[in-house]
Residue, then its C-alpha position, 0 to 999 in steps of 0.5 A: x301386781x294389783x293384788x299387792x297392798x297400796x301402801x306399806x309402813x316402814x320403820x327405819x332401824x339404821x340408827x339402832x340396829x345399824x349402828x349397834x354393830x359398828x365401832x362407836x361413833x360420836x353422839x352428834x353424828x348419830x343425831x345428824x343421821x336421825x335428823x337426816x332420816x326424819x326429813x325423808x318422809x319415813x313414818x317411824x324411826x327406831x332411834x336408840x336402844x337402852x342396853x347395858x353399855x358393857x354389852x353394846x358400847x355403841x349404844x351407851x349414849x342413847x339418852x344423850x342422842x335422844x335429847x339432842x334429836x330434832x324431833x319431827x311431828x310427822x315421825x314416830x320415834x321408838x327405842x329397843x330394850x332388852x328387859x324391864x330395866x331398859x324399858x324403864x330407862x326409855x320411859x324415863x326419857x320420854x319414849x312412848x313407843x318401845x320394842x322388846x326383843x326375845x329370841x325364839x331360840x333359847x341358845x341365842x336368847x342366852x347369848x343376847x340377854x343372858x337368860x332363857x327364853x322363858x325367863x325373858x318372857x316372864x320379864x316381858x310380862x312385867x315390862x308390858x304392864x309398866x309400859x302400858x301404865x306409862x301410856x306407852x305401847x310395846x311391840x315384842x320382837x321375836x328374833x331368830x324366827x326363821x332360824x338360829x345360827x347356833x341351833x339351826x332350825x327353829x320350829x314354827x310351833x316354837x315361834x308361834x308359842x313365843x308370840x302367843x305368850x307375848x300376845x296373851x300378856x298384852x303385846x301391842x304387836x309382834x315382829x318376826x326378826x330374821x336375825x341372821x338372814x336365814x329366811x327364804x320366801x317359802x319360809x316367810x309364807x309358812x310362818x306368816x300364814x300360820x301366824x295369821x291363822x292363829x292370831x288373825x288380829x295381831x299387828x305383824x311387822x317383819x324384820x329381814x336381814x340380807x345375809x344370804x341375799x334373800x331380803x327383797x325376795x322375802x319382802x315380796x313374798x310377804x307383800x303377796x300375803x298382804x303384810x304392810x309393816x316392815x323394818x329396813x335400814x338406811x344403806x343396808x347398815x346392820x348386823x347382830x353382835x351375837x350372831x356370827x356372819x350376820x350382815x345388814x338389814x334389808x336396805x331402805x332405799x333398795x326396798x323403797x325403789x323396788x316397791x314404789x316401782x311396783x305401785x306400792x306407796x311408802x311415803x318415802x322421798x327416795x332422793x332424800x333417803x339416798x342423801x341419808x345413806x351417803x350420810x351413813x357411809x360417811x358416819x361409818x367410814x366404809x362402803x355400805x351394801x346399798x345397790x341403789x346408792x351405787x347404781x342410782x334409781x332405774x330412772x337415772x339415765x347414762x349420758x351418751x358420750 
């Protein structure tokens, strides 16, 4: 697999995307998970989201969590926001990397943030100005990029138009979110390929869910196209409160285990990530879908009896 990238960058999204779909857990437990992840070698952690507490009660303590985190100099921490007000809150408490989400599907966007896609893009235009004025960067996440649970197919042209508007307004990068795990390798190849043709210089992140079991296959398809930036979630935590049937993100330790064996460096200490996954299981009180956490790495041998 010599044509694959030598190294990829991972953003750990378990503390945000993972925990937003769980019953609220104590602030100190969230802090403990972020601190455990900070010791794994992962370079970026999406720590919290600044959303209205009525919309996502499990994220109501975002500022308190952030103030208590033992911030590592080797980790870049970011916050997800749904709108300009959320961005202002994130900037006020010191975040200098934020992500804002907009759905390519108008129906999902209304369910998610109670406004049309066009209205969100207008708000994001102001948000980008505010972020840059504060010395922060902002990535625009285009969710439902591979399909919508309400509308079904989302045309690639629609996704590119949303991404293009964000880029024209000053987005520091684009992420495509597979919100309910509707992506397959051929769809990844098509969307990434057309994105590269239209926006050859855009920083591109991919955010896959494993709802239908295609998460790692989609990562492999993107790797073969040279994509080097991915989201993943410890233990496979995750979902979407406004996407029925959505399950967890691609599992961080499963992704690390696969690509490292293929000669692709992640910078992540797999043993430390497995420790963090055990912490995540204790936190939510249920078995998580991580395969490597169950079976162990392929180097773990079964003793003879």
